[in-house]
PDB file of N, CA, C and O in Angstrom, chain B, residues numbered from 101:
ATOM      1  N   MET B 101       0.813  -1.193   0.000  1.00  0.00           N
ATOM      2  CA  MET B 101       0.000   0.000   0.000  1.00  0.00           C
ATOM      3  C   MET B 101       0.857   1.257   0.000  1.00  0.00           C
ATOM      4  O   MET B 101       0.552   2.215  -0.711  1.00  0.00           O
ATOM      5  N   ARG B 102       1.942   1.265   0.800  1.00  0.00           N
ATOM      6  CA  ARG B 102       2.803   2.447   0.850  1.00  0.00           C
ATOM      7  C   ARG B 102       3.468   2.712  -0.493  1.00  0.00           C
ATOM      8  O   ARG B 102       3.565   3.860  -0.927  1.00  0.00           O
ATOM      9  N   ARG B 103       3.925   1.653  -1.152  1.00  0.00           N
ATOM     10  CA  ARG B 103       4.566   1.825  -2.457  1.00  0.00           C
ATOM     11  C   ARG B 103       3.585   2.411  -3.463  1.00  0.00           C
ATOM     12  O   ARG B 103       3.949   3.290  -4.244  1.00  0.00           O
ATOM     13  N   THR B 104       2.371   1.942  -3.450  1.00  0.00           N
ATOM     14  CA  THR B 104       1.352   2.440  -4.372  1.00  0.00           C
ATOM     15  C   THR B 104       1.073   3.918  -4.116  1.00  0.00           C
ATOM     16  O   THR B 104       0.962   4.699  -5.061  1.00  0.00           O
ATOM     17  N   LEU B 105       0.959   4.302  -2.861  1.00  0.00           N
ATOM     18  CA  LEU B 105       0.701   5.697  -2.507  1.00  0.00           C
ATOM     19  C   LEU B 105       1.878   6.585  -2.898  1.00  0.00           C
ATOM     20  O   LEU B 105       1.688   7.690  -3.406  1.00  0.00           O
ATOM     21  N   ALA B 106       3.098   6.095  -2.657  1.00  0.00           N
ATOM     22  CA  ALA B 106       4.294   6.862  -3.019  1.00  0.00           C
ATOM     23  C   ALA B 106       4.389   7.015  -4.538  1.00  0.00           C
ATOM     24  O   ALA B 106       4.717   8.093  -5.033  1.00  0.00           O
ATOM     25  N   ALA B 107       4.107   5.958  -5.267  1.00  0.00           N
ATOM     26  CA  ALA B 107       4.152   6.015  -6.726  1.00  0.00           C
ATOM     27  C   ALA B 107       3.086   6.959  -7.261  1.00  0.00           C
ATOM     28  O   ALA B 107       3.338   7.720  -8.196  1.00  0.00           O
ATOM     29  N   LEU B 108       1.895   6.912  -6.671  1.00  0.00           N
ATOM     30  CA  LEU B 108       0.823   7.803  -7.094  1.00  0.00           C
ATOM     31  C   LEU B 108       1.176   9.258  -6.824  1.00  0.00           C
ATOM     32  O   LEU B 108       0.899  10.124  -7.655  1.00  0.00           O
ATOM     33  N   THR B 109       1.781   9.540  -5.679  1.00  0.00           N
ATOM     34  CA  THR B 109       2.206  10.899  -5.340  1.00  0.00           C
ATOM     35  C   THR B 109       3.251  11.388  -6.335  1.00  0.00           C
ATOM     36  O   THR B 109       3.204  12.545  -6.751  1.00  0.00           O
ATOM     37  N   LEU B 110       4.176  10.547  -6.717  1.00  0.00           N
ATOM     38  CA  LEU B 110       5.208  10.895  -7.682  1.00  0.00           C
ATOM     39  C   LEU B 110       4.600  11.204  -9.046  1.00  0.00           C
ATOM     40  O   LEU B 110       4.967  12.195  -9.677  1.00  0.00           O
ATOM     41  N   VAL B 111       3.681  10.372  -9.501  1.00  0.00           N
ATOM     42  CA  VAL B 111       3.043  10.557 -10.802  1.00  0.00           C
ATOM     43  C   VAL B 111       2.230  11.850 -10.822  1.00  0.00           C
ATOM     44  O   VAL B 111       2.295  12.604 -11.792  1.00  0.00           O
ATOM     45  N   VAL B 112       1.468  12.112  -9.764  1.00  0.00           N
ATOM     46  CA  VAL B 112       0.671  13.344  -9.695  1.00  0.00           C
ATOM     47  C   VAL B 112       1.587  14.559  -9.705  1.00  0.00           C
ATOM     48  O   VAL B 112       1.287  15.554 -10.365  1.00  0.00           O
ATOM     49  N   GLY B 113       2.699  14.491  -8.982  1.00  0.00           N
ATOM     50  CA  GLY B 113       3.664  15.598  -8.954  1.00  0.00           C
ATOM     51  C   GLY B 113       4.259  15.866 -10.329  1.00  0.00           C
ATOM     52  O   GLY B 113       4.469  17.022 -10.695  1.00  0.00           O
ATOM     53  N   LEU B 114       4.531  14.822 -11.090  1.00  0.00           N
ATOM     54  CA  LEU B 114       5.097  14.978 -12.424  1.00  0.00           C
ATOM     55  C   LEU B 114       4.081  15.546 -13.410  1.00  0.00           C
ATOM     56  O   LEU B 114       4.449  16.286 -14.322  1.00  0.00           O
ATOM     57  N   VAL B 115       2.822  15.208 -13.235  1.00  0.00           N
ATOM     58  CA  VAL B 115       1.779  15.689 -14.145  1.00  0.00           C
ATOM     59  C   VAL B 115       1.395  17.124 -13.826  1.00  0.00           C
ATOM     60  O   VAL B 115       1.207  17.924 -14.742  1.00  0.00           O
ATOM     61  N   VAL B 116       1.273  17.468 -12.553  1.00  0.00           N
ATOM     62  CA  VAL B 116       0.815  18.797 -12.148  1.00  0.00           C
ATOM     63  C   VAL B 116       1.917  19.837 -12.322  1.00  0.00           C
ATOM     64  O   VAL B 116       1.623  20.960 -12.733  1.00  0.00           O
ATOM     65  N   ALA B 117       3.159  19.512 -12.028  1.00  0.00           N
ATOM     66  CA  ALA B 117       4.246  20.478 -12.076  1.00  0.00           C
ATOM     67  C   ALA B 117       4.427  21.098 -13.464  1.00  0.00           C
ATOM     68  O   ALA B 117       4.512  22.323 -13.552  1.00  0.00           O
ATOM     69  N   PRO B 118       4.492  20.324 -14.554  1.00  0.00           N
ATOM     70  CA  PRO B 118       4.629  20.957 -15.868  1.00  0.00           C
ATOM     71  C   PRO B 118       3.439  21.839 -16.229  1.00  0.00           C
ATOM     72  O   PRO B 118       3.613  22.884 -16.856  1.00  0.00           O
ATOM     73  N   ALA B 119       2.245  21.435 -15.845  1.00  0.00           N
ATOM     74  CA  ALA B 119       1.060  22.244 -16.140  1.00  0.00           C
ATOM     75  C   ALA B 119       1.133  23.573 -15.400  1.00  0.00           C
ATOM     76  O   ALA B 119       0.774  24.610 -15.957  1.00  0.00           O
ATOM     77  N   ALA B 120       1.589  23.555 -14.164  1.00  0.00           N
ATOM     78  CA  ALA B 120       1.711  24.787 -13.386  1.00  0.00           C
ATOM     79  C   ALA B 120       2.794  25.685 -13.988  1.00  0.00           C
ATOM     80  O   ALA B 120       2.640  26.906 -14.011  1.00  0.00           O
ATOM     81  N   ALA B 121       3.874  25.098 -14.468  1.00  0.00           N
ATOM     82  CA  ALA B 121       4.942  25.884 -15.086  1.00  0.00           C
ATOM     83  C   ALA B 121       4.458  26.525 -16.376  1.00  0.00           C
ATOM     84  O   ALA B 121       4.783  27.683 -16.642  1.00  0.00           O
ATOM     85  N   ALA B 122       3.693  25.805 -17.180  1.00  0.00           N
ATOM     86  CA  ALA B 122       3.161  26.364 -18.427  1.00  0.00           C
ATOM     87  C   ALA B 122       2.188  27.489 -18.130  1.00  0.00           C
ATOM     88  O   ALA B 122       2.170  28.495 -18.840  1.00  0.00           O
ATOM     89  N   GLU B 123       1.381  27.335 -17.095  1.00  0.00           N
ATOM     90  CA  GLU B 123       0.426  28.381 -16.721  1.00  0.00           C
ATOM     91  C   GLU B 123       1.157  29.624 -16.245  1.00  0.00           C
ATOM     92  O   GLU B 123       0.710  30.738 -16.520  1.00  0.00           O
ATOM     93  N   ALA B 124       2.273  29.464 -15.534  1.00  0.00           N
ATOM     94  CA  ALA B 124       3.051  30.606 -15.052  1.00  0.00           C
ATOM     95  C   ALA B 124       3.639  31.386 -16.221  1.00  0.00           C
ATOM     96  O   ALA B 124       3.736  32.612 -16.154  1.00  0.00           O
ATOM     97  N   GLN B 125       4.033  30.701 -17.290  1.00  0.00           N
ATOM     98  CA  GLN B 125       4.611  31.370 -18.445  1.00  0.00           C
ATOM     99  C   GLN B 125       3.575  32.208 -19.182  1.00  0.00           C
ATOM    100  O   GLN B 125       3.918  33.244 -19.751  1.00  0.00           O
ATOM    101  N   VAL B 126       2.329  31.786 -19.182  1.00  0.00           N
ATOM    102  CA  VAL B 126       1.275  32.523 -19.863  1.00  0.00           C
ATOM    103  C   VAL B 126       1.050  33.872 -19.201  1.00  0.00           C
ATOM    104  O   VAL B 126       0.784  34.862 -19.883  1.00  0.00           O
ATOM    105  N   HIS B 127       1.155  33.921 -17.882  1.00  0.00           N
ATOM    106  CA  HIS B 127       0.869  35.144 -17.144  1.00  0.00           C
ATOM    107  C   HIS B 127       2.049  36.099 -17.074  1.00  0.00           C
ATOM    108  O   HIS B 127       1.908  37.185 -16.513  1.00  0.00           O
ATOM    109  N   THR B 128       3.211  35.741 -17.619  1.00  0.00           N
ATOM    110  CA  THR B 128       4.374  36.607 -17.522  1.00  0.00           C
ATOM    111  C   THR B 128       4.465  37.614 -18.651  1.00  0.00           C
ATOM    112  O   THR B 128       5.313  38.505 -18.595  1.00  0.00           O
ATOM    113  N   ALA B 129       3.631  37.513 -19.669  1.00  0.00           N
ATOM    114  CA  ALA B 129       3.664  38.456 -20.787  1.00  0.00           C
ATOM    115  C   ALA B 129       3.099  39.789 -20.316  1.00  0.00           C
ATOM    116  O   ALA B 129       1.918  39.894 -19.989  1.00  0.00           O
ATOM    117  N   LYS B 130       3.951  40.802 -20.287  1.00  0.00           N
ATOM    118  CA  LYS B 130       3.565  42.111 -19.770  1.00  0.00           C
ATOM    119  C   LYS B 130       2.893  42.939 -20.854  1.00  0.00           C
ATOM    120  O   LYS B 130       3.336  42.960 -22.003  1.00  0.00           O
ATOM    121  N   SER B 131       1.841  43.607 -20.482  1.00  0.00           N
ATOM    122  CA  SER B 131       1.150  44.521 -21.383  1.00  0.00           C
ATOM    123  C   SER B 131       1.608  45.937 -21.054  1.00  0.00           C
ATOM    124  O   SER B 131       1.449  46.396 -19.923  1.00  0.00           O
ATOM    125  N   PHE B 132       2.169  46.621 -22.029  1.00  0.00           N
ATOM    126  CA  PHE B 132       2.673  47.975 -21.828  1.00  0.00           C
ATOM    127  C   PHE B 132       1.590  48.998 -22.170  1.00  0.00           C
ATOM    128  O   PHE B 132       0.674  48.703 -22.937  1.00  0.00           O
ATOM    129  N   THR B 133       1.695  50.188 -21.604  1.00  0.00           N
ATOM    130  CA  THR B 133       0.683  51.226 -21.818  1.00  0.00           C
ATOM    131  C   THR B 133       0.833  51.901 -23.174  1.00  0.00           C
ATOM    132  O   THR B 133      -0.159  52.308 -23.779  1.00  0.00           O
ATOM    133  N   ASN B 134       2.077  52.025 -23.659  1.00  0.00           N
ATOM    134  CA  ASN B 134       2.311  52.652 -24.955  1.00  0.00           C
ATOM    135  C   ASN B 134       3.656  52.182 -25.521  1.00  0.00           C
ATOM    136  O   ASN B 134       4.390  51.448 -24.860  1.00  0.00           O
ATOM    137  N   CYS B 135       3.968  52.607 -26.738  1.00  0.00           N
ATOM    138  CA  CYS B 135       5.199  52.164 -27.394  1.00  0.00           C
ATOM    139  C   CYS B 135       6.453  52.721 -26.721  1.00  0.00           C
ATOM    140  O   CYS B 135       7.495  52.065 -26.725  1.00  0.00           O
ATOM    141  N   THR B 136       6.368  53.901 -26.155  1.00  0.00           N
ATOM    142  CA  THR B 136       7.523  54.469 -25.463  1.00  0.00           C
ATOM    143  C   THR B 136       7.934  53.566 -24.302  1.00  0.00           C
ATOM    144  O   THR B 136       9.121  53.297 -24.116  1.00  0.00           O
ATOM    145  N   ALA B 137       6.967  53.101 -23.527  1.00  0.00           N
ATOM    146  CA  ALA B 137       7.250  52.205 -22.407  1.00  0.00           C
ATOM    147  C   ALA B 137       7.778  50.860 -22.908  1.00  0.00           C
ATOM    148  O   ALA B 137       8.716  50.313 -22.328  1.00  0.00           O
ATOM    149  N   LEU B 138       7.190  50.325 -23.973  1.00  0.00           N
ATOM    150  CA  LEU B 138       7.643  49.045 -24.521  1.00  0.00           C
ATOM    151  C   LEU B 138       9.060  49.167 -25.062  1.00  0.00           C
ATOM    152  O   LEU B 138       9.876  48.269 -24.852  1.00  0.00           O
ATOM    153  N   ASN B 139       9.370  50.264 -25.758  1.00  0.00           N
ATOM    154  CA  ASN B 139      10.696  50.429 -26.353  1.00  0.00           C
ATOM    155  C   ASN B 139      11.795  50.665 -25.323  1.00  0.00           C
ATOM    156  O   ASN B 139      12.970  50.486 -25.642  1.00  0.00           O
ATOM    157  N   LYS B 140      11.454  51.058 -24.109  1.00  0.00           N
ATOM    158  CA  LYS B 140      12.465  51.173 -23.055  1.00  0.00           C
ATOM    159  C   LYS B 140      12.988  49.797 -22.679  1.00  0.00           C
ATOM    160  O   LYS B 140      14.161  49.646 -22.336  1.00  0.00           O
ATOM    161  N   THR B 141      12.121  48.793 -22.744  1.00  0.00           N
ATOM    162  CA  THR B 141      12.511  47.422 -22.427  1.00  0.00           C
ATOM    163  C   THR B 141      12.972  46.664 -23.664  1.00  0.00           C
ATOM    164  O   THR B 141      13.978  45.956 -23.623  1.00  0.00           O
ATOM    165  N   TYR B 142      12.236  46.812 -24.765  1.00  0.00           N
ATOM    166  CA  TYR B 142      12.542  46.118 -26.026  1.00  0.00           C
ATOM    167  C   TYR B 142      12.717  47.184 -27.117  1.00  0.00           C
ATOM    168  O   TYR B 142      11.737  47.628 -27.715  1.00  0.00           O
ATOM    169  N   ALA B 143      13.941  47.583 -27.370  1.00  0.00           N
ATOM    170  CA  ALA B 143      14.230  48.696 -28.272  1.00  0.00           C
ATOM    171  C   ALA B 143      13.680  48.488 -29.682  1.00  0.00           C
ATOM    172  O   ALA B 143      13.251  49.449 -30.321  1.00  0.00           O
ATOM    173  N   GLY B 144      13.686  47.269 -30.168  1.00  0.00           N
ATOM    174  CA  GLY B 144      13.214  46.998 -31.520  1.00  0.00           C
ATOM    175  C   GLY B 144      11.755  46.606 -31.604  1.00  0.00           C
ATOM    176  O   GLY B 144      11.276  46.250 -32.681  1.00  0.00           O
ATOM    177  N   GLY B 145      11.031  46.662 -30.488  1.00  0.00           N
ATOM    178  CA  GLY B 145       9.640  46.242 -30.465  1.00  0.00           C
ATOM    179  C   GLY B 145       9.523  44.751 -30.193  1.00  0.00           C
ATOM    180  O   GLY B 145      10.479  44.110 -29.756  1.00  0.00           O
ATOM    181  N   VAL B 146       8.343  44.210 -30.456  1.00  0.00           N
ATOM    182  CA  VAL B 146       8.062  42.801 -30.190  1.00  0.00           C
ATOM    183  C   VAL B 146       7.430  42.176 -31.431  1.00  0.00           C
ATOM    184  O   VAL B 146       6.426  42.676 -31.938  1.00  0.00           O
ATOM    185  N   ALA B 147       8.017  41.081 -31.920  1.00  0.00           N
ATOM    186  CA  ALA B 147       7.499  40.375 -33.096  1.00  0.00           C
ATOM    187  C   ALA B 147       6.783  39.102 -32.659  1.00  0.00           C
ATOM    188  O   ALA B 147       7.168  38.474 -31.673  1.00  0.00           O
ATOM    189  N   LYS B 148       5.729  38.720 -33.403  1.00  0.00           N
ATOM    190  CA  LYS B 148       5.001  37.504 -33.038  1.00  0.00           C
ATOM    191  C   LYS B 148       5.721  36.239 -33.479  1.00  0.00           C
ATOM    192  O   LYS B 148       5.495  35.177 -32.900  1.00  0.00           O
ATOM    193  N   SER B 149       6.580  36.323 -34.488  1.00  0.00           N
ATOM    194  CA  SER B 149       7.401  35.177 -34.883  1.00  0.00           C
ATOM    195  C   SER B 149       8.643  35.683 -35.609  1.00  0.00           C
ATOM    196  O   SER B 149       8.728  36.857 -35.968  1.00  0.00           O
ATOM    197  N   SER B 150       9.585  34.803 -35.819  1.00  0.00           N
ATOM    198  CA  SER B 150      10.813  35.196 -36.511  1.00  0.00           C
ATOM    199  C   SER B 150      10.602  35.288 -38.023  1.00  0.00           C
ATOM    200  O   SER B 150      11.487  35.748 -38.745  1.00  0.00           O
ATOM    201  N   LYS B 151       9.448  34.859 -38.498  1.00  0.00           N
ATOM    202  CA  LYS B 151       9.146  34.878 -39.931  1.00  0.00           C
ATOM    203  C   LYS B 151       8.615  36.226 -40.431  1.00  0.00           C
ATOM    204  O   LYS B 151       8.617  36.475 -41.636  1.00  0.00           O
ATOM    205  N   VAL B 152       8.160  37.102 -39.520  1.00  0.00           N
ATOM    206  CA  VAL B 152       7.580  38.375 -39.945  1.00  0.00           C
ATOM    207  C   VAL B 152       8.675  39.392 -40.240  1.00  0.00           C
ATOM    208  O   VAL B 152       9.767  39.333 -39.674  1.00  0.00           O
ATOM    209  N   HIS B 153       8.365  40.321 -41.132  1.00  0.00           N
ATOM    210  CA  HIS B 153       9.313  41.362 -41.513  1.00  0.00           C
ATOM    211  C   HIS B 153       8.640  42.717 -41.395  1.00  0.00           C
ATOM    212  O   HIS B 153       7.428  42.842 -41.565  1.00  0.00           O
ATOM    213  N   ASN B 154       9.435  43.718 -41.105  1.00  0.00           N
ATOM    214  CA  ASN B 154       8.918  45.065 -40.942  1.00  0.00           C
ATOM    215  C   ASN B 154       8.444  45.619 -42.285  1.00  0.00           C
ATOM    216  O   ASN B 154       9.137  45.497 -43.295  1.00  0.00           O
ATOM    217  N   THR B 155       7.264  46.225 -42.287  1.00  0.00           N
ATOM    218  CA  THR B 155       6.730  46.859 -43.492  1.00  0.00           C
ATOM    219  C   THR B 155       6.233  48.250 -43.158  1.00  0.00           C
ATOM    220  O   THR B 155       6.012  48.590 -41.996  1.00  0.00           O
ATOM    221  N   LYS B 156       6.064  49.038 -44.187  1.00  0.00           N
ATOM    222  CA  LYS B 156       5.424  50.344 -44.042  1.00  0.00           C
ATOM    223  C   LYS B 156       4.468  50.518 -45.206  1.00  0.00           C
ATOM    224  O   LYS B 156       4.607  49.849 -46.230  1.00  0.00           O
ATOM    225  N   THR B 157       3.505  51.407 -45.059  1.00  0.00           N
ATOM    226  CA  THR B 157       2.526  51.632 -46.112  1.00  0.00           C
ATOM    227  C   THR B 157       2.904  52.884 -46.899  1.00  0.00           C
ATOM    228  O   THR B 157       3.049  53.969 -46.334  1.00  0.00           O
ATOM    229  N   VAL B 158       3.060  52.717 -48.197  1.00  0.00           N
ATOM    230  CA  VAL B 158       3.388  53.835 -49.087  1.00  0.00           C
ATOM    231  C   VAL B 158       2.383  53.810 -50.226  1.00  0.00           C
ATOM    232  O   VAL B 158       2.323  52.847 -50.991  1.00  0.00           O
ATOM    233  N   GLY B 159       1.605  54.856 -50.335  1.00  0.00           N
ATOM    234  CA  GLY B 159       0.614  54.934 -51.408  1.00  0.00           C
ATOM    235  C   GLY B 159      -0.433  53.839 -51.322  1.00  0.00           C
ATOM    236  O   GLY B 159      -0.930  53.378 -52.350  1.00  0.00           O
ATOM    237  N   GLY B 160      -0.776  53.417 -50.118  1.00  0.00           N
ATOM    238  CA  GLY B 160      -1.785  52.386 -49.938  1.00  0.00           C
ATOM    239  C   GLY B 160      -1.271  50.965 -50.078  1.00  0.00           C
ATOM    240  O   GLY B 160      -2.043  50.015 -49.949  1.00  0.00           O
ATOM    241  N   LYS B 161       0.029  50.799 -50.342  1.00  0.00           N
ATOM    242  CA  LYS B 161       0.619  49.464 -50.483  1.00  0.00           C
ATOM    243  C   LYS B 161       1.655  49.230 -49.400  1.00  0.00           C
ATOM    244  O   LYS B 161       2.360  50.153 -48.992  1.00  0.00           O
ATOM    245  N   LYS B 162       1.744  47.985 -48.933  1.00  0.00           N
ATOM    246  CA  LYS B 162       2.768  47.636 -47.958  1.00  0.00           C
ATOM    247  C   LYS B 162       4.074  47.330 -48.677  1.00  0.00           C
ATOM    248  O   LYS B 162       4.107  46.542 -49.622  1.00  0.00           O
ATOM    249  N   VAL B 163       5.150  47.964 -48.217  1.00  0.00           N
ATOM    250  CA  VAL B 163       6.474  47.735 -48.785  1.00  0.00           C
ATOM    251  C   VAL B 163       7.442  47.442 -47.640  1.00  0.00           C
ATOM    252  O   VAL B 163       7.168  47.778 -46.488  1.00  0.00           O
ATOM    253  N   ALA B 164       8.568  46.819 -47.958  1.00  0.00           N
ATOM    254  CA  ALA B 164       9.564  46.489 -46.942  1.00  0.00           C
ATOM    255  C   ALA B 164      10.144  47.764 -46.345  1.00  0.00           C
ATOM    256  O   ALA B 164      10.321  48.767 -47.038  1.00  0.00           O
ATOM    257  N   ALA B 165      10.434  47.711 -45.063  1.00  0.00           N
ATOM    258  CA  ALA B 165      11.026  48.850 -44.357  1.00  0.00           C
ATOM    259  C   ALA B 165      12.218  48.358 -43.547  1.00  0.00           C
ATOM    260  O   ALA B 165      12.263  47.201 -43.130  1.00  0.00           O
ATOM    261  N   LYS B 166      13.169  49.235 -43.331  1.00  0.00           N
ATOM    262  CA  LYS B 166      14.331  48.885 -42.515  1.00  0.00           C
ATOM    263  C   LYS B 166      14.077  49.296 -41.075  1.00  0.00           C
ATOM    264  O   LYS B 166      13.424  50.303 -40.802  1.00  0.00           O
ATOM    265  N   SER B 167      14.609  48.489 -40.157  1.00  0.00           N
ATOM    266  CA  SER B 167      14.500  48.784 -38.736  1.00  0.00           C
ATOM    267  C   SER B 167      15.888  49.064 -38.183  1.00  0.00           C
ATOM    268  O   SER B 167      16.873  48.456 -38.602  1.00  0.00           O
ATOM    269  N   LYS B 168      15.952  49.988 -37.242  1.00  0.00           N
ATOM    270  CA  LYS B 168      17.222  50.313 -36.611  1.00  0.00           C
ATOM    271  C   LYS B 168      17.623  49.212 -35.620  1.00  0.00           C
ATOM    272  O   LYS B 168      18.804  48.895 -35.475  1.00  0.00           O
ATOM    273  N   TYR B 169      16.613  48.631 -34.935  1.00  0.00           N
ATOM    274  CA  TYR B 169      16.853  47.606 -33.928  1.00  0.00           C
ATOM    275  C   TYR B 169      16.125  46.320 -34.289  1.00  0.00           C
ATOM    276  O   TYR B 169      15.098  46.346 -34.966  1.00  0.00           O
ATOM    277  N   LYS B 170      16.669  45.190 -33.830  1.00  0.00           N
ATOM    278  CA  LYS B 170      16.039  43.890 -34.051  1.00  0.00           C
ATOM    279  C   LYS B 170      14.960  43.683 -32.990  1.00  0.00           C
ATOM    280  O   LYS B 170      15.215  43.908 -31.807  1.00  0.00           O
ATOM    281  N   PRO B 171      13.762  43.259 -33.391  1.00  0.00           N
ATOM    282  CA  PRO B 171      12.694  43.064 -32.400  1.00  0.00           C
ATOM    283  C   PRO B 171      12.864  41.780 -31.583  1.00  0.00           C
ATOM    284  O   PRO B 171      13.484  40.817 -32.033  1.00  0.00           O
ATOM    285  N   LYS B 172      12.305  41.790 -30.392  1.00  0.00           N
ATOM    286  CA  LYS B 172      12.244  40.605 -29.534  1.00  0.00           C
ATOM    287  C   LYS B 172      11.149  39.706 -30.091  1.00  0.00           C
ATOM    288  O   LYS B 172      10.041  40.179 -30.344  1.00  0.00           O
ATOM    289  N   VAL B 173      11.430  38.429 -30.288  1.00  0.00           N
ATOM    290  CA  VAL B 173      10.439  37.492 -30.814  1.00  0.00           C
ATOM    291  C   VAL B 173       9.779  36.765 -29.652  1.00  0.00           C
ATOM    292  O   VAL B 173      10.429  36.016 -28.923  1.00  0.00           O
ATOM    293  N   SER B 174       8.472  36.996 -29.486  1.00  0.00           N
ATOM    294  CA  SER B 174       7.706  36.347 -28.431  1.00  0.00           C
ATOM    295  C   SER B 174       6.226  36.444 -28.784  1.00  0.00           C
ATOM    296  O   SER B 174       5.654  37.534 -28.805  1.00  0.00           O
ATOM    297  N   ALA B 175       5.615  35.300 -29.059  1.00  0.00           N
ATOM    298  CA  ALA B 175       4.198  35.287 -29.424  1.00  0.00           C
ATOM    299  C   ALA B 175       3.326  35.767 -28.269  1.00  0.00           C
ATOM    300  O   ALA B 175       2.360  36.496 -28.493  1.00  0.00           O
ATOM    301  N   ALA B 176       3.647  35.373 -27.038  1.00  0.00           N
ATOM    302  CA  ALA B 176       2.847  35.778 -25.880  1.00  0.00           C
ATOM    303  C   ALA B 176       2.975  37.273 -25.621  1.00  0.00           C
ATOM    304  O   ALA B 176       1.981  37.941 -25.335  1.00  0.00           O
ATOM    305  N   LEU B 177       4.183  37.800 -25.719  1.00  0.00           N
ATOM    306  CA  LEU B 177       4.404  39.229 -25.502  1.00  0.00           C
ATOM    307  C   LEU B 177       3.750  40.053 -26.605  1.00  0.00           C
ATOM    308  O   LEU B 177       3.204  41.125 -26.342  1.00  0.00           O
ATOM    309  N   TYR B 178       3.805  39.557 -27.836  1.00  0.00           N
ATOM    310  CA  TYR B 178       3.141  40.249 -28.946  1.00  0.00           C
ATOM    311  C   TYR B 178       1.627  40.263 -28.733  1.00  0.00           C
ATOM    312  O   TYR B 178       0.974  41.286 -28.939  1.00  0.00           O
ATOM    313  N   ALA B 179       1.080  39.129 -28.324  1.00  0.00           N
ATOM    314  CA  ALA B 179      -0.372  39.046 -28.103  1.00  0.00           C
ATOM    315  C   ALA B 179      -0.826  40.021 -27.021  1.00  0.00           C
ATOM    316  O   ALA B 179      -1.906  40.602 -27.122  1.00  0.00           O
ATOM    317  N   ALA B 180      -0.010  40.203 -25.993  1.00  0.00           N
ATOM    318  CA  ALA B 180      -0.361  41.125 -24.908  1.00  0.00           C
ATOM    319  C   ALA B 180      -0.285  42.588 -25.359  1.00  0.00           C
ATOM    320  O   ALA B 180      -0.911  43.452 -24.746  1.00  0.00           O
ATOM    321  N   ASN B 181       0.476  42.874 -26.425  1.00  0.00           N
ATOM    322  CA  ASN B 181       0.663  44.241 -26.889  1.00  0.00           C
ATOM    323  C   ASN B 181       0.256  44.435 -28.348  1.00  0.00           C
ATOM    324  O   ASN B 181       0.715  45.369 -29.005  1.00  0.00           O
ATOM    325  N   LYS B 182      -0.589  43.571 -28.842  1.00  0.00           N
ATOM    326  CA  LYS B 182      -1.026  43.577 -30.239  1.00  0.00           C
ATOM    327  C   LYS B 182      -1.675  44.901 -30.642  1.00  0.00           C
ATOM    328  O   LYS B 182      -1.591  45.313 -31.799  1.00  0.00           O
ATOM    329  N   LYS B 183      -2.311  45.555 -29.697  1.00  0.00           N
ATOM    330  CA  LYS B 183      -3.008  46.822 -29.981  1.00  0.00           C
ATOM    331  C   LYS B 183      -2.045  47.910 -30.472  1.00  0.00           C
ATOM    332  O   LYS B 183      -2.481  48.895 -31.069  1.00  0.00           O
ATOM    333  N   MET B 184      -0.757  47.742 -30.230  1.00  0.00           N
ATOM    334  CA  MET B 184       0.226  48.752 -30.634  1.00  0.00           C
ATOM    335  C   MET B 184       0.882  48.459 -31.978  1.00  0.00           C
ATOM    336  O   MET B 184       1.808  49.165 -32.378  1.00  0.00           O
ATOM    337  N   ASP B 185       0.419  47.437 -32.673  1.00  0.00           N
ATOM    338  CA  ASP B 185       0.918  47.127 -34.016  1.00  0.00           C
ATOM    339  C   ASP B 185       0.027  47.859 -35.023  1.00  0.00           C
ATOM    340  O   ASP B 185      -0.913  47.282 -35.568  1.00  0.00           O
ATOM    341  N   ARG B 186       0.332  49.124 -35.258  1.00  0.00           N
ATOM    342  CA  ARG B 186      -0.540  49.964 -36.087  1.00  0.00           C
ATOM    343  C   ARG B 186      -0.588  49.529 -37.545  1.00  0.00           C
ATOM    344  O   ARG B 186      -1.645  49.605 -38.172  1.00  0.00           O
ATOM    345  N   ASP B 187       0.533  49.075 -38.095  1.00  0.00           N
ATOM    346  CA  ASP B 187       0.548  48.696 -39.507  1.00  0.00           C
ATOM    347  C   ASP B 187       0.238  47.215 -39.736  1.00  0.00           C
ATOM    348  O   ASP B 187       0.269  46.748 -40.875  1.00  0.00           O
ATOM    349  N   LYS B 188      -0.055  46.483 -38.677  1.00  0.00           N
ATOM    350  CA  LYS B 188      -0.479  45.077 -38.750  1.00  0.00           C
ATOM    351  C   LYS B 188       0.508  44.180 -39.500  1.00  0.00           C
ATOM    352  O   LYS B 188       0.104  43.307 -40.269  1.00  0.00           O
ATOM    353  N   ASP B 189       1.815  44.404 -39.266  1.00  0.00           N
ATOM    354  CA  ASP B 189       2.828  43.588 -39.938  1.00  0.00           C
ATOM    355  C   ASP B 189       3.381  42.485 -39.038  1.00  0.00           C
ATOM    356  O   ASP B 189       4.287  41.758 -39.444  1.00  0.00           O
ATOM    357  N   GLY B 190       2.850  42.351 -37.820  1.00  0.00           N
ATOM    358  CA  GLY B 190       3.311  41.311 -36.913  1.00  0.00           C
ATOM    359  C   GLY B 190       4.406  41.765 -35.973  1.00  0.00           C
ATOM    360  O   GLY B 190       4.949  40.955 -35.221  1.00  0.00           O
ATOM    361  N   ILE B 191       4.744  43.065 -36.001  1.00  0.00           N
ATOM    362  CA  ILE B 191       5.748  43.610 -35.093  1.00  0.00           C
ATOM    363  C   ILE B 191       5.143  44.840 -34.422  1.00  0.00           C
ATOM    364  O   ILE B 191       4.798  45.812 -35.095  1.00  0.00           O
ATOM    365  N   ALA B 192       5.015  44.798 -33.113  1.00  0.00           N
ATOM    366  CA  ALA B 192       4.458  45.929 -32.361  1.00  0.00           C
ATOM    367  C   ALA B 192       5.580  46.870 -31.954  1.00  0.00           C
ATOM    368  O   ALA B 192       6.607  46.429 -31.438  1.00  0.00           O
ATOM    369  N   CYS B 193       5.393  48.150 -32.182  1.00  0.00           N
ATOM    370  CA  CYS B 193       6.317  49.213 -31.760  1.00  0.00           C
ATOM    371  C   CYS B 193       7.722  49.105 -32.366  1.00  0.00           C
ATOM    372  O   CYS B 193       8.715  49.399 -31.699  1.00  0.00           O
ATOM    373  N   GLU B 194       7.797  48.689 -33.614  1.00  0.00           N
ATOM    374  CA  GLU B 194       9.102  48.574 -34.248  1.00  0.00           C
ATOM    375  C   GLU B 194       9.739  49.943 -34.440  1.00  0.00           C
ATOM    376  O   GLU B 194       9.053  50.940 -34.665  1.00  0.00           O
ATOM    377  N   ARG B 195      11.091  49.972 -34.345  1.00  0.00           N
ATOM    378  CA  ARG B 195      11.859  51.202 -34.578  1.00  0.00           C
ATOM    379  C   ARG B 195      12.997  50.895 -35.517  1.00  0.00           C
ATOM    380  O   ARG B 195      13.778  51.785 -35.854  1.00  0.00           O
TER     381      ARG B 195
END
């Protein structure tokens, strides 16, 4: 009986611990009030993936744009600050 209880406690600990760690990571994405505050921490802004590229709109068309700084790639951080991606290119507050 003791072995069964000890084994069950070990299995529950292994199953619950990763779930708790994943939940903690979801809540760590900080939402900034504006781009000035975000750029103090992440100079190049925040990108939702490494596949997106900076664009700008010229004459109603999106064209490639150069950035002075490389953005931080984080889907969770981008999702928390998506409202600041004015040109909808997948990078919030790019500079």
